[in-house]
DSSP file (Angstrom, degrees, kcal/mol; ACC not computed):
  #  RESIDUE AA STRUCTURE BP1 BP2  ACC     N-H-->O    O-->H-N    N-H-->O    O-->H-N    TCO  KAPPA ALPHA  PHI   PSI    X-CA   Y-CA   Z-CA
    1    1 A S     >        0   0    0      0, 0.0     4,-2.4     0, 0.0     5,-0.2   0.000 360.0 360.0 360.0 -31.7   -9.1  112.9  186.1
    2    2 A G  H  >  +     0   0    0      1,-0.2     4,-2.4     2,-0.2     5,-0.1   0.870 360.0  48.7 -66.5 -34.7  -12.7  113.5  185.0
    3    3 A K  H  > S+     0   0    0      2,-0.2     4,-2.6     1,-0.2     5,-0.2   0.915 111.3  48.9 -71.8 -40.0  -12.1  117.3  185.2
    4    4 A R  H  > S+     0   0    0      2,-0.2     4,-1.6     1,-0.2    -2,-0.2   0.922 112.7  48.4 -67.7 -39.3   -8.8  117.1  183.3
    5    5 A T  H  X S+     0   0    0     -4,-2.4     4,-1.0     2,-0.2    -2,-0.2   0.940 111.1  51.3 -62.1 -48.7  -10.5  115.0  180.5
    6    6 A H  H >< S+     0   0    0     -4,-2.4     3,-0.7     1,-0.2     6,-0.4   0.904 107.3  52.0 -55.1 -44.2  -13.4  117.4  180.4
    7    7 A D  H 3< S+     0   0    0     -4,-2.6    -1,-0.2     1,-0.2    -2,-0.2   0.843 109.7  50.5 -61.6 -32.2  -11.0  120.3  179.9
    8    8 A L  H 3< S+     0   0    0     -4,-1.6     2,-0.8    -5,-0.2    -1,-0.2   0.671  98.5  72.8 -82.0 -16.5   -9.3  118.6  177.1
    9    9 A I  S X< S-     0   0    0     -4,-1.0     3,-1.8    -3,-0.7    -1,-0.1  -0.870  80.8-136.2-109.5 109.3  -12.4  117.8  175.1
   10   10 A E  T 3  S+     0   0    0     -2,-0.8    -2,-0.1     1,-0.3    -3,-0.1  -0.304  87.2  12.5 -60.2 134.2  -13.9  120.7  173.5
   11   11 A G  T 3  S+     0   0    0      1,-0.2    -1,-0.3    -5,-0.1    -5,-0.0   0.536  93.2 142.6  75.0   8.8  -17.7  120.7  173.9
   12   12 A S    <   -     0   0    0     -3,-1.8     2,-0.4    -6,-0.4    -1,-0.2  -0.270  44.1-134.2 -75.6 167.6  -17.8  118.1  176.5
   13   13 A T        -     0   0    0      2,-0.0     2,-0.5    -2,-0.0    -1,-0.0  -0.972  10.5-157.8-124.9 138.6  -20.1  118.0  179.5
   14   14 A L        -     0   0    0     -2,-0.4     2,-0.6     2,-0.0   -11,-0.0  -0.962   5.1-169.4-118.2 119.3  -19.0  117.1  183.0
   15   15 A A        -     0   0    0     -2,-0.5     2,-0.5     2,-0.0    -2,-0.0  -0.930   8.5-159.2-111.2 122.3  -21.6  115.9  185.5
   16   16 A V        -     0   0    0     -2,-0.6     2,-0.6   -14,-0.0    -2,-0.0  -0.873   4.4-166.8-102.6 127.1  -20.3  115.7  189.2
   17   17 A I    >   -     0   0    0     -2,-0.5     3,-1.7     3,-0.1    -2,-0.0  -0.953  26.5-123.3-114.4 114.9  -22.1  113.5  191.6
   18   18 A E  T 3  S+     0   0    0     -2,-0.6    -2,-0.0     1,-0.3     0, 0.0  -0.244  91.9  12.3 -60.3 133.2  -21.1  114.2  195.1
   19   19 A G  T 3  S+     0   0    0      1,-0.2    -1,-0.3     9,-0.0     0, 0.0   0.594  85.3 157.1  77.4  10.5  -19.8  111.2  197.0
   20   20 A G    <   -     0   0    0     -3,-1.7    -1,-0.2     2,-0.1     4,-0.1  -0.608  25.3-158.4 -76.9 117.0  -19.4  109.2  193.9
   21   21 A P    >   -     0   0    0      0, 0.0     3,-1.2     0, 0.0     7,-0.1  -0.160  40.3 -83.8 -78.7 178.5  -16.8  106.4  194.3
   22   22 A H  T 3  S+     0   0    0      1,-0.3     2,-0.5     2,-0.1     3,-0.3   0.863 130.7  50.0 -52.7 -40.7  -14.9  104.6  191.6
   23   23 A G  T >> S+     0   0    0      1,-0.2     3,-2.2     2,-0.1     4,-1.7  -0.192  71.3 143.6 -91.5  41.7  -17.8  102.2  191.1
   24   24 A I  H <>  +     0   0    0     -3,-1.2     4,-2.0    -2,-0.5     8,-0.3   0.723  59.1  67.0 -64.2 -20.9  -20.4  104.9  190.9
   25   25 A I  H 34 S+     0   0    0     -3,-0.3    -1,-0.3     1,-0.2     8,-0.1   0.746 112.3  35.0 -67.8 -16.9  -22.5  103.2  188.3
   26   26 A W  H X4 S+     0   0    0     -3,-2.2     3,-0.6     2,-0.1    -2,-0.2   0.811 122.7  41.9 -99.1 -41.3  -23.4  100.6  190.9
   27   27 A T  H 3< S+     0   0    0     -4,-1.7    -3,-0.2     1,-0.2    -2,-0.2   0.741 131.0  24.3 -83.1 -22.9  -23.5  102.7  194.1
   28   28 A H  T 3X S+     0   0    0     -4,-2.0     4,-2.2    -5,-0.3     3,-0.5  -0.211  75.1 145.1-134.4  44.5  -25.3  105.7  192.6
   29   29 A A  H <> S+     0   0    0     -3,-0.6     4,-2.7     1,-0.2     5,-0.2   0.857  70.6  53.9 -55.2 -44.6  -27.1  104.1  189.7
   30   30 A G  H  > S+     0   0    0      1,-0.2     4,-1.8     2,-0.2    -1,-0.2   0.877 111.8  44.6 -57.3 -41.0  -30.2  106.4  190.0
   31   31 A H  H  > S+     0   0    0     -3,-0.5     4,-2.3     2,-0.2    -2,-0.2   0.893 114.2  48.8 -71.4 -39.0  -28.1  109.5  189.8
   32   32 A V  H  X S+     0   0    0     -4,-2.2     4,-2.3    -8,-0.3    -2,-0.2   0.895 111.7  49.1 -66.7 -44.3  -26.0  108.3  187.0
   33   33 A N  H  X S+     0   0    0     -4,-2.7     4,-3.0     2,-0.2     5,-0.2   0.878 111.1  50.4 -61.3 -42.2  -29.1  107.2  185.0
   34   34 A R  H  X S+     0   0    0     -4,-1.8     4,-2.8    -5,-0.2    -2,-0.2   0.935 111.6  47.0 -67.6 -45.3  -30.8  110.6  185.5
   35   35 A Q  H  X S+     0   0    0     -4,-2.3     4,-2.1     1,-0.2    -2,-0.2   0.900 113.8  48.6 -64.8 -37.1  -27.7  112.5  184.4
   36   36 A L  H  X S+     0   0    0     -4,-2.3     4,-2.5     2,-0.2    -2,-0.2   0.937 112.8  46.9 -69.4 -43.3  -27.3  110.2  181.3
   37   37 A L  H  X S+     0   0    0     -4,-3.0     4,-2.2     1,-0.2    -2,-0.2   0.931 112.0  51.2 -62.1 -42.6  -31.0  110.6  180.3
   38   38 A D  H  X S+     0   0    0     -4,-2.8     4,-0.6    -5,-0.2    -1,-0.2   0.887 111.5  48.1 -60.6 -38.3  -30.9  114.3  180.8
   39   39 A F  H >< S+     0   0    0     -4,-2.1     3,-1.2    -5,-0.2     4,-0.4   0.940 112.0  48.0 -65.7 -49.3  -27.8  114.5  178.6
   40   40 A L  H >< S+     0   0    0     -4,-2.5     3,-1.1     1,-0.3    -2,-0.2   0.817 104.2  60.8 -60.1 -33.2  -29.3  112.4  175.9
   41   41 A A  H 3< S+     0   0    0     -4,-2.2    -1,-0.3     1,-0.2    -2,-0.2   0.713  94.8  64.7 -68.6 -20.9  -32.6  114.4  175.9
   42   42 A Q  T << S+     0   0    0     -3,-1.2    -1,-0.2    -4,-0.6    -2,-0.2   0.685  75.8 109.6 -76.8 -18.4  -30.6  117.5  175.0
   43   43 A R    <   +     0   0    0     -3,-1.1     4,-0.0    -4,-0.4    -3,-0.0  -0.346  41.8 179.9 -62.0 137.4  -29.6  116.0  171.5
   44   44 A T        +     0   0    0      1,-0.1    -1,-0.1     2,-0.1    -3,-0.0   0.497  62.4  50.5-115.4  -7.1  -31.3  117.8  168.7
   45   45 A E  S    S-     0   0    0      0, 0.0    -1,-0.1     0, 0.0     0, 0.0  -0.965  92.1 -96.5-131.4 150.2  -29.9  116.0  165.8
   46   46 A P        -     0   0    0      0, 0.0     2,-0.1     0, 0.0    -2,-0.1  -0.262  41.9-110.2 -66.6 147.3  -29.7  112.2  165.1
   47   47 A M        -     0   0    0     -4,-0.0    -4,-0.0     1,-0.0     0, 0.0  -0.468  28.2-140.4 -75.6 152.5  -26.5  110.5  165.8
   48   48 A Q        -     0   0    0     -2,-0.1    -1,-0.0     1,-0.0     0, 0.0  -0.891  22.2-106.0-114.9 143.8  -24.4  109.3  162.9
   49   49 A P        -     0   0    0      0, 0.0     2,-0.5     0, 0.0     5,-0.1  -0.252  31.0-126.3 -64.2 157.6  -22.5  105.9  162.9
   50   50 A V    >   -     0   0    0      3,-0.1     3,-2.2     1,-0.0     0, 0.0  -0.913  30.4-106.2-106.4 126.5  -18.8  106.1  163.2
   51   51 A A  T 3  S+     0   0    0     -2,-0.5     3,-0.1     1,-0.3    -1,-0.0  -0.195 103.8  19.9 -47.7 132.9  -16.8  104.4  160.5
   52   52 A G  T 3  S+     0   0    0      1,-0.3     2,-0.4     2,-0.0    -1,-0.3   0.409 104.2 102.8  88.8  -2.9  -15.2  101.1  161.5
   53   53 A L    <         0   0    0     -3,-2.2    -1,-0.3     1,-0.1    -3,-0.1  -0.917 360.0 360.0-113.3 138.4  -17.6  100.7  164.6
   54   54 A S              0   0    0     -2,-0.4    -1,-0.1    -3,-0.1    -3,-0.0   0.426 360.0 360.0-128.4 360.0  -20.5   98.3  164.6
């Protein structure tokens, strides 16, 4: 389902972690954190707030 979602969202990034189960954020925390930090480091412009979210 991650691949399908990635294909539907233009400009999205898909990171695949081999052997990652449903609870990947607990079982592979180091890998998930590294992928997330690498992704966030690629941002070149500040994030803007989304109306209606706080």
